[in-house]
C-alpha positions as CSV (number, residue, x, y, z in Angstrom):
1,M,-80.9,103.8,67.7
2,F,-84.4,105.6,67.7
3,K,-87.5,103.2,68.0
4,R,-90.1,105.7,69.3
5,I,-90.2,109.1,67.7
6,F,-92.5,111.8,68.9
7,V,-93.3,114.9,66.7
8,A,-95.3,118.0,67.2
9,I,-97.2,119.3,64.3
10,D,-99.2,122.3,63.8
11,G,-99.6,122.8,60.1
12,S,-96.9,125.1,59.6
13,R,-93.9,124.8,57.0
14,T,-91.4,124.4,59.7
15,S,-93.6,121.7,61.5
16,G,-93.7,119.9,58.2
17,R,-90.1,119.8,58.0
18,A,-89.8,118.4,61.5
19,F,-92.4,115.8,60.3
20,T,-90.5,114.9,57.3
21,A,-87.4,114.5,59.4
22,A,-89.2,112.2,61.5
23,L,-90.3,110.1,58.8
24,D,-86.6,110.0,57.5
25,L,-85.4,108.8,60.8
26,A,-88.4,106.3,61.1
27,V,-87.7,104.5,57.8
28,T,-83.7,104.7,58.7
29,H,-84.4,103.3,62.1
30,Q,-87.8,101.1,61.5
31,A,-89.1,103.4,64.1
32,I,-92.8,104.1,65.2
33,V,-93.9,107.6,64.9
34,Q,-96.4,109.4,66.8
35,P,-97.6,112.8,65.3
36,Y,-99.1,115.1,67.9
37,Y,-101.5,117.8,67.0
38,V,-102.7,120.2,69.8
39,V,-105.9,122.2,68.8
40,E,-105.7,125.3,70.8
41,S,-108.9,126.8,71.8
42,G,-107.7,130.1,73.2
43,P,-110.2,132.4,74.8
44,M,-113.6,132.1,73.5
45,Y,-115.3,135.7,73.7
46,F,-119.0,134.4,74.5
47,D,-120.3,137.9,75.3
48,L,-119.4,139.7,72.1
49,P,-122.6,140.3,70.1
50,G,-123.0,138.5,67.0
51,Y,-119.9,136.2,67.8
52,D,-120.3,132.4,67.6
53,P,-117.4,130.6,69.3
54,S,-118.8,127.3,68.2
55,S,-118.1,128.0,64.7
56,L,-114.3,128.9,65.3
57,H,-114.1,125.8,67.6
58,A,-115.6,123.6,64.7
59,S,-113.1,125.3,62.3
60,L,-110.2,124.4,64.5
61,M,-111.2,121.0,65.2
62,E,-111.5,120.5,61.6
63,Q,-108.1,121.9,60.7
64,G,-106.7,119.4,63.2
65,A,-108.5,116.5,61.6
66,S,-107.5,117.6,58.1
67,L,-103.8,117.7,59.2
68,A,-104.2,114.4,61.0
69,R,-105.4,112.7,57.8
70,E,-102.2,114.1,55.8
71,A,-99.9,113.1,58.5
72,A,-101.4,109.4,58.2
73,A,-101.3,109.5,54.5
74,Q,-97.9,110.4,54.4
75,M,-96.8,107.8,56.9
76,K,-98.7,105.2,55.1
77,A,-96.9,106.3,52.0
78,R,-93.6,106.0,53.6
79,G,-94.3,102.7,55.2
80,V,-94.0,104.2,58.6
81,T,-96.2,102.8,61.7
82,G,-97.8,104.9,64.3
83,E,-101.0,106.7,65.0
84,V,-101.6,110.5,64.8
85,V,-102.8,112.0,68.0
86,T,-105.1,115.2,68.0
87,V,-105.8,116.8,71.6
88,E,-107.9,119.7,72.3
89,A,-106.0,122.3,74.9
90,T,-108.0,124.3,77.3
91,A,-107.3,128.2,77.5
92,S,-105.3,127.3,81.0
93,D,-103.3,124.3,79.2
94,D,-99.5,124.9,78.6
95,V,-98.9,123.4,74.9
96,A,-95.3,122.7,75.8
97,T,-96.2,120.6,79.1
98,L,-99.1,118.6,76.9
99,I,-96.5,118.0,74.4
100,I,-93.8,116.8,76.8
101,D,-96.4,114.9,78.9
102,A,-97.6,113.1,75.6
103,A,-94.1,112.4,74.6
104,N,-93.1,110.7,77.9
105,A,-96.5,108.8,77.8
106,F,-95.5,107.5,74.6
107,N,-92.4,106.5,75.9
108,A,-90.7,108.4,73.1
109,D,-86.9,108.2,72.8
110,L,-86.8,111.2,70.5
111,L,-89.0,114.5,70.3
112,I,-88.7,116.4,66.9
113,M,-90.4,119.7,66.5
114,G,-89.8,122.7,64.3
115,T,-88.9,126.4,65.7
116,H,-90.8,129.4,64.7
117,G,-88.5,132.4,65.4
118,R,-90.7,134.2,67.6
119,K,-89.1,137.8,68.0
120,G,-89.2,140.8,70.3
121,F,-91.5,141.4,73.4
122,Q,-93.6,138.4,72.7
123,R,-90.8,136.0,72.8
124,L,-89.4,137.8,75.8
125,I,-92.8,137.3,77.7
126,L,-94.0,134.0,76.3
127,G,-91.0,132.2,75.0
128,S,-91.5,129.6,72.3
129,V,-93.0,126.4,72.6
130,A,-89.9,124.8,71.2
131,E,-87.9,126.5,73.6
132,R,-90.2,125.5,76.6
133,C,-90.2,121.9,75.5
134,L,-86.3,122.0,75.2
135,R,-86.1,123.3,78.8
136,Q,-88.7,120.7,80.3
137,A,-87.6,117.6,78.2
138,T,-85.9,114.7,79.7
139,L,-85.6,112.9,76.3
140,P,-83.1,114.0,73.2
141,V,-85.2,116.8,71.2
142,L,-84.4,117.5,67.7
143,L,-85.2,121.1,66.7
144,I,-85.9,122.0,63.1
145,P,-85.3,125.5,62.5
146,S,-87.6,127.7,60.4
147,A,-85.1,128.4,57.8
148,A,-84.2,124.5,57.3
149,G,-84.6,123.6,53.8
150,E,-85.0,127.2,52.5
151,A,-81.9,126.7,49.9
152,V,-83.5,123.5,48.5
153,E,-86.8,125.4,48.2
154,K,-85.4,128.3,46.3
155,S,-83.1,126.1,43.9
156,T,-86.3,124.2,43.0
157,R,-88.3,127.3,42.1
């Protein structure tokens, strides 16, 4: 049913669950998976005394590279084919739009991502990336809630 699965990853526990769901579906359907990680640069305050934005940028890039290596290793261990893609967003980029555009460019027939349960004023003003992707998507979207797997994790402790 699904042959090209696109999964947004960000290093959080919820996106890890989304990635696991993508791998499970890929194994079941012999699908190709493309994990996609966006390095969010955010504002770089160059004028602050003693602040070196290049070290923050390097740290974010290394975090992305490390996550990509972990994802590739997990894919290999499960016998899933695909390529991990890491992109760098500028401060003006909308992460949801980057995800949707990349999923479309990959010709995905399923987008999988985790939710993060943003609450209150921040959610009201910004919305969540998952919610914006869901609203913009023209392909099926599987959202993995932040509470998914909690009962299993509690029972194994």
